[in-house]
Backbone as CSV, one residue per row, in Angstrom:
resi,resn,N_x,N_y,N_z,CA_x,CA_y,CA_z,C_x,C_y,C_z
1,MET,97.786,120.991,110.886,99.051,120.729,111.077,99.522,119.322,111.453
2,THR,100.829,119.013,111.028,101.077,117.609,111.287,102.817,117.618,112.175
3,ARG,102.730,117.059,113.174,103.705,117.181,114.214,104.582,116.311,113.394
4,ILE,106.089,116.699,113.506,107.323,116.015,112.733,108.411,116.009,113.739
5,ARG,109.111,114.667,113.892,110.129,114.611,114.448,111.210,114.780,113.547
6,LEU,112.376,115.423,113.990,113.461,115.388,113.034,114.752,114.594,114.168
7,ASP,115.539,113.774,113.561,116.797,113.149,114.028,117.826,113.669,113.428
8,ILE,118.583,114.530,114.018,119.890,115.209,113.438,121.153,115.008,114.112
9,GLN,122.037,115.158,113.185,123.600,114.947,113.699,124.331,116.241,113.308
10,TYR,125.342,116.809,114.039,126.098,117.596,113.495,127.241,117.733,114.502
11,LYS,128.231,118.420,113.780,129.663,118.823,114.322,129.618,120.164,114.876
12,GLY,129.716,119.940,116.256,128.903,121.228,116.788,130.334,122.589,116.756
13,THR,131.353,122.126,116.547,132.370,123.197,116.005,132.203,124.122,115.113
14,SER,130.979,123.672,114.096,130.649,124.531,112.980,129.751,125.270,113.211
15,PHE,129.236,125.213,114.886,128.000,125.930,115.030,128.024,126.785,116.505
16,GLU,127.020,128.052,116.650,127.183,128.527,117.885,126.132,127.890,118.978
17,GLY,126.132,126.643,118.740,125.406,125.821,119.531,123.862,125.627,118.980
18,TRP,123.230,124.917,119.960,121.620,124.650,119.225,120.450,125.842,119.350
19,GLN,120.553,126.629,120.500,119.627,127.712,120.538,120.014,129.000,119.878
20,LYS,118.634,129.219,119.054,118.790,130.370,118.379,119.129,131.774,119.143
21,GLN,119.889,132.433,118.615,120.857,133.894,119.212,120.323,135.052,118.226
22,LYS,120.107,136.273,118.765,120.213,137.220,118.227,121.113,137.832,117.478
23,ALA,122.275,137.663,118.048,123.675,137.949,117.249,124.719,136.815,117.596
24,SER,125.074,136.019,116.689,126.440,134.961,116.965,127.210,135.110,115.594
25,LYS,128.506,134.703,115.675,129.428,134.814,114.829,129.263,133.638,113.744
26,LEU,128.964,132.477,114.434,128.280,131.098,113.688,126.880,131.012,113.554
27,PRO,126.259,130.079,112.805,124.979,130.433,112.770,124.584,128.854,114.065
28,THR,123.419,129.105,114.367,122.945,128.031,115.328,122.141,126.980,114.877
29,LEU,121.715,125.918,115.524,121.202,124.597,114.339,119.503,125.135,114.482
30,GLN,119.228,125.432,115.797,117.817,125.756,115.887,117.603,126.696,114.798
31,GLY,118.441,128.139,115.006,118.095,129.175,113.522,118.098,128.810,112.247
32,LEU,119.070,127.843,112.139,119.243,127.609,110.753,118.272,126.814,110.248
33,LEU,117.619,125.517,110.994,116.180,124.785,110.654,114.976,125.647,110.560
34,GLU,114.925,126.351,111.547,113.829,127.280,111.275,113.762,128.407,109.935
35,GLU,114.891,128.831,109.921,115.102,129.489,108.598,114.731,128.903,107.221
36,LEU,115.504,127.305,107.219,115.151,126.537,105.897,113.829,126.254,106.000
37,LEU,113.150,125.761,107.038,111.686,125.233,106.985,110.560,126.512,106.589
38,SER,111.074,127.660,107.038,110.084,128.649,106.693,110.172,129.115,105.528
39,LYS,111.399,128.954,104.949,111.571,129.346,103.360,110.914,127.956,102.383
40,ILE,110.925,126.846,103.040,110.098,125.810,102.100,108.655,125.997,102.351
41,TYR,108.354,126.402,103.369,106.750,126.505,103.580,106.013,127.702,103.198
42,ASN,106.903,128.957,103.298,106.466,130.088,103.059,105.701,130.698,104.167
43,GLN,106.171,130.470,105.699,105.243,130.756,106.704,106.437,130.371,107.716
44,PRO,106.268,131.338,108.886,107.045,130.908,110.047,106.910,129.380,110.642
45,ILE,107.970,128.708,111.009,108.010,127.454,111.572,108.931,127.376,112.592
46,ARG,108.423,126.979,113.595,109.421,126.821,115.089,109.775,125.349,115.085
47,VAL,111.002,125.536,115.505,111.637,124.259,115.774,111.977,123.998,117.248
48,LEU,111.694,122.945,117.993,111.751,122.970,119.497,112.927,121.414,119.745
49,GLY,114.053,121.866,120.278,114.818,120.752,120.505,114.719,120.149,121.741
50,SER,115.112,118.727,121.734,115.378,118.246,122.992,116.108,118.885,124.381
51,GLY,116.920,119.928,123.748,117.639,120.298,124.911,118.862,121.275,124.226
52,ARG,119.276,122.120,124.806,120.357,123.135,124.164,121.843,122.617,124.230
53,THR,122.248,122.138,123.122,123.867,121.829,123.082,124.708,123.293,122.877
54,ASP,125.537,123.309,124.014,126.761,124.546,123.812,127.218,124.613,122.565
55,ALA,127.872,125.702,122.261,128.714,125.859,121.158,129.909,125.171,121.298
56,GLY,130.037,124.270,120.173,131.149,123.415,120.249,130.671,122.143,120.402
57,THR,129.708,121.855,120.999,129.227,120.594,121.624,128.649,119.656,120.183
58,HIS,128.875,118.580,119.908,128.368,117.544,118.768,127.407,116.970,119.087
59,ALA,126.473,116.284,118.147,125.347,115.695,118.078,125.485,114.413,117.413
60,ARG,125.269,113.183,118.025,124.962,111.941,117.198,123.459,111.845,117.292
61,ASN,122.768,111.983,118.079,121.264,112.047,118.137,120.556,113.298,118.851
62,GLN,120.600,114.449,118.162,119.566,115.516,118.952,118.299,115.198,118.142
63,VAL,117.335,115.183,119.127,115.716,115.037,118.667,115.276,116.748,118.452
64,ALA,114.415,117.064,117.411,113.761,118.189,117.683,112.323,117.677,116.940
65,HIS,111.015,118.796,117.280,109.996,118.648,116.422,109.151,119.818,116.021
66,CYS,108.680,119.651,115.036,108.015,121.078,114.580,106.594,120.722,114.063
67,ASP,105.552,121.623,113.828,104.488,121.423,113.019,104.566,122.078,111.762
68,LEU,104.068,121.154,110.815,104.058,121.501,109.300,102.824,121.566,108.644
69,PRO,102.480,122.340,107.915,101.127,122.009,107.173,100.959,120.956,106.392
70,ASP,101.990,120.251,105.662,102.022,119.009,105.095,103.568,118.776,105.038
71,VAL,103.665,117.268,104.653,104.965,116.692,104.800,105.122,115.979,103.760
72,PRO,105.963,116.671,102.660,106.563,115.856,101.315,107.284,114.740,101.843
73,GLU,107.289,113.604,100.766,108.140,112.417,100.792,109.473,112.700,101.045
74,ASN,110.008,113.856,100.233,111.278,114.006,100.068,111.686,115.434,101.077
75,LEU,111.301,115.507,102.300,111.162,116.607,103.106,112.853,116.357,103.718
76,ARG,113.469,115.296,103.999,114.756,114.861,104.312,115.703,115.451,103.223
77,TYR,115.315,115.095,102.122,116.198,115.118,100.835,116.425,116.596,100.838
78,LYS,115.430,117.408,100.814,115.271,119.029,100.495,116.159,119.721,101.480
79,LEU,116.010,119.534,102.705,116.800,119.704,103.857,118.058,119.507,103.825
80,ASN,118.573,118.362,103.680,119.936,117.989,103.559,120.639,118.606,102.437
81,ARG,119.876,119.055,101.418,120.384,119.699,100.134,120.684,121.092,100.278
82,LEU,119.880,121.615,101.519,120.125,122.753,101.686,120.841,123.448,103.006
83,LEU,121.387,122.452,103.666,122.045,122.547,104.855,123.569,122.437,104.803
84,PRO,124.115,123.317,105.382,125.535,123.503,105.409,126.300,122.407,105.415
85,ALA,127.692,122.087,105.261,128.589,121.049,106.010,128.521,121.062,107.440
86,GLY,128.369,120.067,108.021,128.471,119.896,109.441,127.353,119.665,110.107
87,VAL,126.185,119.167,109.204,124.949,118.920,109.899,124.072,118.174,108.759
88,SER,123.344,117.440,109.463,122.532,116.364,108.494,121.215,115.777,109.171
89,ILE,120.132,115.677,108.478,118.948,115.142,109.002,119.150,113.704,108.932
90,GLN,119.025,113.062,109.756,118.946,111.478,109.754,117.888,110.932,109.336
91,LYS,116.739,111.356,109.899,115.413,110.939,109.780,114.348,111.984,110.195
92,VAL,113.111,111.914,109.240,112.263,112.591,109.614,110.762,111.676,109.575
93,SER,110.073,111.918,110.763,109.246,110.935,110.851,107.859,111.614,111.641
94,GLN,106.833,111.280,111.249,105.626,111.810,111.835,105.319,110.910,113.206
95,VAL,104.944,111.880,114.208,104.806,111.595,115.728,103.082,112.084,115.973
96,PRO,102.703,111.808,117.048,101.634,112.084,117.607,101.539,113.620,118.052
97,SER,100.392,114.290,117.906,100.554,115.735,118.171,100.974,116.182,119.453
98,ASP,100.926,115.053,120.443,101.099,115.449,121.879,102.811,115.209,121.980
99,PHE,103.365,114.530,121.173,105.012,114.553,121.008,105.823,115.774,121.232
100,HIS,106.634,116.008,122.307,107.480,116.861,122.620,108.872,116.474,122.831
101,ALA,109.736,117.228,121.931,111.114,116.674,121.763,112.037,116.914,123.376
102,LEU,111.456,117.907,123.842,111.849,117.870,125.370,111.091,117.336,126.430
103,ALA,110.109,117.710,126.701,108.849,117.118,127.738,108.871,115.703,127.687
104,SER,108.863,115.052,126.269,108.412,113.497,126.169,109.898,112.512,126.643
105,ALA,110.874,113.414,126.613,111.967,112.774,126.920,112.373,112.108,128.225
106,THR,112.672,110.917,128.112,112.708,110.133,129.582,114.243,110.411,130.034
107,GLY,115.291,110.252,129.199,116.747,110.630,129.753,117.462,110.907,128.356
108,LYS,118.918,111.046,128.539,119.666,111.104,127.663,121.223,110.484,127.944
109,THR,121.855,110.147,126.984,123.088,109.747,127.012,123.912,110.645,126.277
110,TYR,125.306,111.105,127.157,126.402,111.741,126.768,127.472,111.169,126.543
111,ILE,128.567,111.185,125.647,129.650,110.812,125.609,130.491,111.853,125.574
112,TYR,131.819,111.654,126.191,133.108,112.533,126.330,134.259,111.988,126.086
113,ARG,134.904,112.372,124.901,135.862,111.813,124.164,137.306,112.402,124.546
114,ILE,138.173,111.614,124.954,139.619,111.969,124.886,140.799,111.579,124.558
115,TRP,141.563,112.195,123.567,142.812,111.537,122.948,143.828,111.384,123.898
116,ASN,144.029,110.445,124.336,145.224,110.229,125.362,146.550,109.502,125.014
117,HIS,147.256,110.555,124.387,148.448,109.942,123.647,149.517,111.275,124.052
118,PRO,150.953,111.087,124.126,151.553,112.154,123.951,151.830,113.107,122.743
119,VAL,151.422,112.513,121.884,151.353,113.275,120.640,149.896,113.746,120.260
120,SER,149.459,114.870,120.012,148.014,115.297,119.538,147.597,114.622,118.101
121,ASN,146.248,114.319,117.853,145.756,113.596,116.717,144.941,114.768,115.845
122,PRO,145.495,115.396,114.807,145.004,116.356,113.980,143.620,116.178,113.439
123,PHE,143.403,114.737,113.061,141.944,114.205,112.709,141.072,114.380,113.836
124,LEU,141.578,114.327,114.977,140.308,114.294,116.073,140.356,115.387,117.052
125,GLU,141.123,116.574,116.771,141.280,117.593,117.503,140.118,118.486,117.746
126,GLU,138.953,118.472,116.962,137.804,119.166,116.997,136.578,118.007,117.593
127,LEU,137.069,116.704,117.755,136.112,115.982,118.400,136.775,115.340,119.358
128,SER,137.512,115.809,120.030,138.079,114.957,121.284,139.061,115.879,122.224
129,LEU,139.431,116.032,123.371,140.038,116.714,124.088,141.536,115.873,124.320
130,TRP,142.482,116.446,124.059,143.708,115.888,123.914,144.335,116.177,125.118
131,VAL,144.556,114.756,125.868,145.481,115.114,127.181,146.650,114.073,127.056
132,PRO,147.599,114.469,127.326,149.184,113.879,126.776,149.413,112.790,127.951
133,ASN,149.365,113.395,129.236,149.508,112.260,130.250,149.095,111.251,130.513
134,PRO,149.365,110.062,130.718,148.446,108.641,130.655,147.497,109.026,132.000
135,LEU,146.295,108.121,131.527,144.885,108.397,132.352,145.054,107.081,133.013
136,ASP,144.630,107.050,134.240,144.552,105.643,134.959,142.959,105.199,134.788
137,LEU,142.382,104.491,134.038,140.856,104.194,134.057,140.342,103.648,135.073
138,ASP,141.050,102.920,135.979,140.585,102.338,137.160,140.272,103.538,138.339
139,ARG,141.150,104.370,138.500,141.160,105.672,139.056,139.767,106.276,138.526
140,LEU,139.821,106.611,137.416,138.609,107.338,136.643,137.271,106.864,137.083
141,ASN,137.475,105.726,136.910,136.070,104.853,137.187,135.870,104.911,138.607
142,SER,136.661,104.932,139.714,136.034,105.052,140.943,135.717,106.418,141.243
143,TYR,136.125,107.380,140.374,135.513,108.798,140.590,134.031,108.471,140.178
144,GLY,133.952,108.121,138.775,132.726,107.802,138.244,131.534,107.523,138.869
145,GLU,132.044,106.329,139.701,130.864,105.460,140.625,130.476,106.732,141.655
146,VAL,131.047,107.459,142.157,130.684,108.236,143.053,129.083,109.313,142.799
147,PHE,129.085,109.451,141.388,127.889,110.224,140.777,126.553,109.310,140.646
148,LEU,126.843,107.853,140.424,125.805,106.892,140.216,124.506,107.335,141.463
149,GLY,123.442,107.184,140.642,122.137,107.446,141.723,121.646,108.561,141.604
150,THR,120.831,109.043,142.598,119.947,110.095,142.737,120.622,111.103,143.618
151,HIS,121.125,112.174,143.095,121.882,113.222,143.939,121.306,114.666,143.503
152,ASP,121.766,115.774,144.297,121.397,117.115,144.024,123.188,117.470,143.435
153,PHE,122.800,118.026,141.937,124.182,118.128,141.380,124.334,119.566,141.129
154,LYS,123.546,120.189,142.011,124.021,121.792,142.054,125.357,122.084,141.872
155,SER,126.395,121.591,142.425,127.662,121.878,142.326,128.406,121.567,141.024
156,PHE,127.593,121.314,140.184,127.944,121.074,138.868,127.055,121.558,137.784
157,GLN,126.242,122.831,138.284,125.485,123.550,137.433,126.218,124.442,137.338
158,THR,126.182,124.857,135.919,126.559,126.228,135.280,125.694,127.344,135.455
159,ARG,125.823,128.608,136.076,124.487,129.741,136.068,124.126,129.650,134.751
160,GLY,122.621,129.604,134.854,122.007,129.981,133.320,120.525,130.048,134.116
161,THR,119.607,129.605,132.985,118.110,129.610,133.175,117.796,128.871,134.467
162,PRO,116.964,129.565,135.384,116.776,128.608,136.809,115.743,127.514,136.426
163,VAL,116.195,126.561,137.218,115.255,125.254,136.955,114.544,124.856,138.350
164,PRO,113.498,124.257,138.315,112.813,123.758,139.533,113.408,123.131,140.580
165,SER,114.384,122.142,139.961,115.143,121.316,140.865,116.610,120.791,140.241
166,THR,117.496,120.824,140.974,118.824,120.375,140.658,119.176,118.777,141.020
167,ILE,118.025,118.304,141.341,118.225,116.917,141.419,117.922,115.669,140.450
168,ARG,119.031,115.205,140.111,119.083,114.235,138.883,119.336,113.044,139.420
169,THR,119.073,111.714,138.409,119.442,110.460,138.743,120.432,109.815,137.503
170,LEU,121.818,109.602,137.948,122.715,109.071,136.709,122.356,107.332,137.041
171,ASN,122.260,106.627,136.026,122.187,105.312,136.134,123.476,104.640,134.867
172,ARG,124.163,105.554,134.616,125.546,105.105,133.750,126.504,106.489,134.109
173,SER,127.698,105.904,134.590,128.753,107.018,134.875,130.085,106.170,134.729
174,LEU,130.694,105.888,133.644,131.907,105.035,133.329,132.753,105.760,132.617
175,TRP,134.184,105.253,132.618,134.919,105.286,131.518,135.421,104.105,131.019
176,ARG,135.689,104.232,129.656,136.024,102.948,128.924,137.294,103.415,127.674
177,VAL,138.204,102.425,127.083,138.947,102.763,126.047,137.991,102.398,124.869
178,ARG,137.908,103.406,124.021,137.086,103.082,123.072,137.858,102.528,121.611
179,ARG,139.187,102.706,121.837,140.130,102.388,120.723,141.420,102.638,121.326
180,PRO,142.672,102.083,120.927,143.679,102.734,121.298,143.695,104.164,121.488
181,HIS,144.128,104.641,122.734,144.601,106.045,123.020,143.153,106.858,122.766
182,LEU,141.770,106.520,122.640,140.714,107.130,122.579,139.623,106.680,123.682
183,ILE,139.748,107.634,124.609,139.072,107.244,126.049,137.683,107.832,125.946
184,GLU,136.521,107.068,126.546,135.382,107.684,126.339,134.795,108.007,128.119
185,TYR,134.138,108.827,128.148,133.184,108.886,129.563,131.732,108.796,128.870
186,GLN,131.232,108.006,129.443,130.021,107.571,128.993,128.880,108.010,130.384
187,VAL,127.795,108.953,130.255,126.889,109.120,131.321,125.568,109.153,131.102
188,GLN,124.578,108.613,131.710,123.518,108.409,131.165,122.457,108.798,132.441
189,GLY,121.540,109.688,132.077,120.608,109.926,133.307,119.314,110.540,132.936
190,ASP,118.360,110.887,133.868,117.029,111.120,133.541,117.096,112.747,132.948
191,GLY,118.225,113.397,133.225,118.233,114.815,132.767,119.420,115.357,133.197
192,PHE,119.986,116.549,132.562,121.207,117.138,132.850,120.989,118.687,132.930
193,LEU,121.730,119.420,133.968,121.751,120.899,134.137,122.652,121.363,133.279
194,LYS,122.950,122.583,133.101,123.295,123.348,132.242,125.161,123.325,132.547
195,GLN,125.802,122.630,131.394,127.119,122.223,131.275,127.287,121.264,132.352
196,MET,126.538,120.327,132.791,126.902,119.313,133.956,127.706,118.169,133.533
197,VAL,127.405,117.925,132.433,128.562,116.753,131.952,130.109,117.311,132.061
198,ARG,129.884,118.516,131.257,131.435,119.041,131.081,132.006,119.280,132.507
199,ASN,131.173,119.735,133.179,131.794,120.055,134.838,132.340,118.532,135.554
200,LEU,131.272,117.653,135.230,131.517,116.568,135.893,133.152,115.918,135.162
201,VAL,133.173,116.035,133.842,134.424,115.488,133.195,135.738,116.361,133.900
202,GLY,135.477,117.739,133.879,136.387,118.492,134.411,136.961,118.347,135.933
203,LEU,135.874,118.026,136.889,136.172,117.651,138.024,137.265,116.150,138.327
204,GLN,136.823,115.363,137.384,137.183,113.947,137.538,138.598,114.030,136.825
205,LEU,138.992,114.962,135.868,140.298,115.006,135.297,141.118,115.945,136.129
206,TYR,140.547,116.859,136.888,141.503,117.509,137.970,141.613,116.923,139.044
207,ALA,140.860,116.016,139.640,141.052,114.841,140.620,142.172,113.924,140.030
208,HIS,142.348,113.546,139.003,143.279,112.601,138.447,144.336,113.421,138.705
209,ARG,144.653,114.524,138.222,146.004,115.010,137.927,146.410,115.546,139.822
210,LYS,145.329,115.666,140.509,145.853,115.829,141.889,146.030,114.660,142.802
211,ASN,145.473,113.491,141.889,145.342,112.137,142.528,144.745,112.248,143.883
212,LEU,143.269,112.855,143.633,142.621,112.912,145.007,141.733,111.514,145.010
213,PRO,141.341,111.144,146.330,140.671,110.198,146.448,139.045,110.408,146.056
214,PRO,138.424,109.086,145.745,137.177,109.473,145.562,136.132,110.077,146.631
215,GLU,136.576,110.177,147.921,135.851,110.691,149.004,135.750,112.059,148.727
216,ALA,136.961,112.616,148.089,137.019,114.193,147.750,135.734,114.789,146.839
217,LEU,135.612,113.917,145.917,134.458,114.211,144.978,133.196,114.020,145.427
218,LYS,133.130,113.238,146.419,131.795,112.811,147.078,131.643,114.372,147.721
219,SER,132.630,114.686,148.418,132.598,115.884,149.478,131.806,117.189,148.575
220,ILE,132.503,117.345,147.274,132.359,118.305,146.514,131.018,118.439,145.976
221,LEU,130.432,116.772,145.861,129.092,116.749,145.497,128.057,117.091,146.516
222,GLU,128.367,116.598,147.436,127.665,117.105,148.588,127.522,118.550,149.110
223,ALA,128.545,118.945,148.638,128.762,120.559,148.968,127.448,121.605,148.349
224,LYS,127.121,120.893,147.250,126.135,121.850,146.516,126.634,123.428,146.303
225,ASP,127.943,123.410,145.946,128.529,124.626,145.481,129.411,124.540,144.439
226,ARG,128.733,125.138,143.508,129.375,125.278,142.177,131.212,125.632,142.248
227,THR,131.654,126.495,143.127,132.725,127.064,143.263,133.704,125.945,143.576
228,LYS,133.128,124.721,144.382,134.074,123.483,144.667,134.522,122.635,143.809
229,ALA,133.740,122.690,142.628,134.055,121.586,141.463,134.801,122.029,140.434
230,LYS,135.503,123.120,140.599,137.015,123.515,139.731,136.489,123.487,138.395
231,ASP,137.330,122.571,137.483,137.426,123.110,135.974,135.996,122.636,135.025
232,THR,135.710,123.181,134.212,134.783,122.832,133.020,135.456,122.185,131.742
233,ALA,135.431,121.093,131.637,135.893,120.335,130.199,135.443,121.209,129.092
234,PRO,136.406,121.304,128.261,135.729,121.862,126.821,134.950,121.474,126.150
235,ALA,134.035,122.318,125.088,132.838,121.543,124.725,133.160,120.864,123.487
236,HIS,134.349,120.723,123.031,134.434,120.120,121.671,134.790,118.631,121.985
237,GLY,134.922,118.002,123.179,134.974,116.507,123.271,133.517,115.999,123.746
238,LEU,132.444,116.689,123.747,131.369,116.173,124.180,130.344,115.793,123.195
239,PHE,129.617,114.589,123.055,128.720,114.112,122.184,127.309,114.399,123.041
240,LEU,126.081,114.762,122.509,124.920,114.225,122.832,124.771,112.824,121.741
241,TRP,124.640,111.858,122.594,124.718,110.647,121.896,123.555,109.936,121.722
242,LYS,122.467,110.277,122.612,120.926,109.514,122.286,120.245,110.347,123.449
243,VAL,119.001,110.523,122.736,117.785,111.176,123.427,116.755,110.010,123.665
244,HIS,116.713,109.637,124.623,115.656,108.298,125.387,113.987,108.847,125.539
245,TYR,113.205,108.180,124.524,111.715,108.251,124.919,111.165,107.018,125.390
């Protein structure tokens, strides 16, 4: 068997998230890829991703791996011909047998996009959160700096699969203007808890609305209590931007 790495892009609003589920209204990315590869090879093929993205969350660079009996040169072409709109395989590459899309990753970068204008943008409504009131980037960046470094992010973990530790290290947490009226929150770290980025964004936007000082966010971080961290930002503004190896 040959271990293969798949680099994948998808529009999350077309799918019920990454992880395969027994019953869902929309297809899942993992389920879809396993189904197509199993048909191509006429045997069960398991596909493992670098992590789970929620329903509605997009990916510019999701990485997955699988073990295949052989690898035709046109595998990327075959898969892209069979995949529905909203997802594409950007790259198919052979990797060492010990490569693991999740365990081998050293970190991830996420981006959360906000359309900040009094009038909504119909072309971006599935790819960004619309916030009609003006956002102060200096204030938002004073919030983002609170989360830099190594902390226990339990206050930002949505309940789900238990993890050995809720301590994570963030080496980037900043807000910037991507282009007029399109604002991005960029966050990079060694790993992320369930819905952690959406919870970080939700709290910062809440703090902005309430004109809270950065110290208030620091207190919430140190509380290690999910009930203190307020809102969860909607999934459709979030992009898994890059998986680092």
